[in-house]
C-alpha positions as CSV (number, residue, x, y, z in Angstrom):
1,M,16.9,8.1,7.5
2,F,13.7,6.0,7.4
3,A,10.2,6.2,8.7
4,T,7.4,3.7,9.2
5,L,3.6,3.8,9.1
6,Q,0.6,1.5,9.1
7,K,-2.5,1.8,7.0
8,S,-5.7,-0.1,7.1
9,V,-8.6,-0.3,4.7
10,T,-11.8,0.4,6.8
11,T,-14.2,-1.0,4.2
12,A,-13.1,-3.7,1.7
13,G,-13.6,-2.6,-1.8
14,T,-12.9,1.1,-1.0
15,P,-9.2,1.8,-1.9
16,V,-7.2,4.3,0.3
17,Q,-4.0,6.1,-0.3
18,I,-1.1,4.9,1.9
19,S,-0.4,8.6,2.6
20,A,-1.3,12.0,1.2
21,T,2.3,13.1,1.8
22,S,4.4,14.4,-1.1
23,L,8.1,13.6,-1.0
24,P,11.3,15.0,-2.6
25,V,11.6,14.7,-6.3
26,T,14.7,12.6,-5.8
27,G,12.5,9.6,-4.9
28,L,11.8,7.2,-2.2
29,N,12.5,3.5,-1.5
30,L,9.4,2.0,-0.1
31,V,8.6,-1.5,1.3
32,I,4.9,-2.4,1.7
33,K,4.2,-5.5,3.7
34,A,0.7,-7.0,4.3
35,K,0.1,-7.4,8.0
36,L,0.8,-10.8,9.4
37,A,-2.7,-11.1,11.0
38,N,-4.5,-10.4,7.7
39,T,-6.8,-13.2,6.6
40,G,-7.6,-11.8,3.1
41,A,-5.6,-10.2,0.3
42,I,-4.2,-6.7,0.1
43,T,-4.2,-5.2,-3.4
44,V,-1.8,-2.4,-4.4
45,G,-2.1,0.0,-7.4
46,N,-1.0,3.4,-8.6
47,S,-4.6,4.8,-8.5
48,S,-7.8,4.1,-6.7
49,A,-9.2,2.3,-9.7
50,N,-6.1,0.1,-10.2
51,A,-6.0,-0.8,-6.5
52,L,-9.6,-2.0,-6.3
53,N,-9.6,-5.6,-5.1
54,S,-11.9,-6.6,-8.0
55,D,-9.6,-5.1,-10.7
56,T,-7.1,-7.1,-12.8
57,K,-4.5,-4.4,-12.7
58,C,-3.8,-4.6,-9.0
59,F,-0.8,-6.4,-7.4
60,R,-2.0,-8.8,-4.7
61,L,-0.2,-9.5,-1.4
62,Q,-1.2,-12.2,1.1
63,A,-0.4,-12.0,4.8
64,N,3.3,-11.1,5.5
65,E,4.1,-10.8,1.8
66,K,5.9,-7.6,0.7
67,I,6.7,-5.5,-2.4
68,T,9.5,-3.0,-2.8
69,L,9.0,0.1,-4.9
70,H,11.0,3.2,-5.9
71,I,8.5,6.1,-6.2
72,K,8.5,9.9,-6.0
73,D,5.4,10.4,-4.0
74,L,3.6,8.3,-1.3
75,S,0.3,9.7,-2.5
76,T,0.6,7.7,-5.7
77,V,0.3,4.4,-3.8
78,W,-3.2,3.0,-3.1
79,I,-4.3,-0.2,-1.3
80,D,-7.5,-2.1,-0.9
81,S,-8.3,-5.3,0.9
82,T,-10.7,-8.2,0.5
83,V,-11.5,-8.1,4.3
84,N,-12.7,-5.0,6.3
85,G,-10.0,-3.5,8.6
86,E,-7.0,-5.3,7.2
87,G,-3.9,-3.4,6.0
88,V,-0.2,-2.9,5.6
89,E,3.0,-1.9,7.3
90,V,5.2,0.5,5.4
91,L,8.9,1.4,5.7
92,Y,10.3,4.1,3.6
93,E,13.7,5.8,3.1
94,A,14.5,8.9,1.1
95,A,17.0,8.1,-1.7
């Protein structure tokens, strides 16, 4: 079974959690894709500080690029953007 969600960053430079949802300890396969219409970069990190678009610890995604992760909890994934209102599409499946 899988589910999808979308998340946008209202104010660039203010990281947000993809979701506050906790998931089973068995883990989760997660695909995060920057929205096709984005004009700036999306940054991904394991904390608010690490996702900040000015930090060197973040992982950057340009429009339509994706990253696949295996995590235990959606709330451990944070995103930021370099442009207000841009975001990601997320697909996840319980392992």
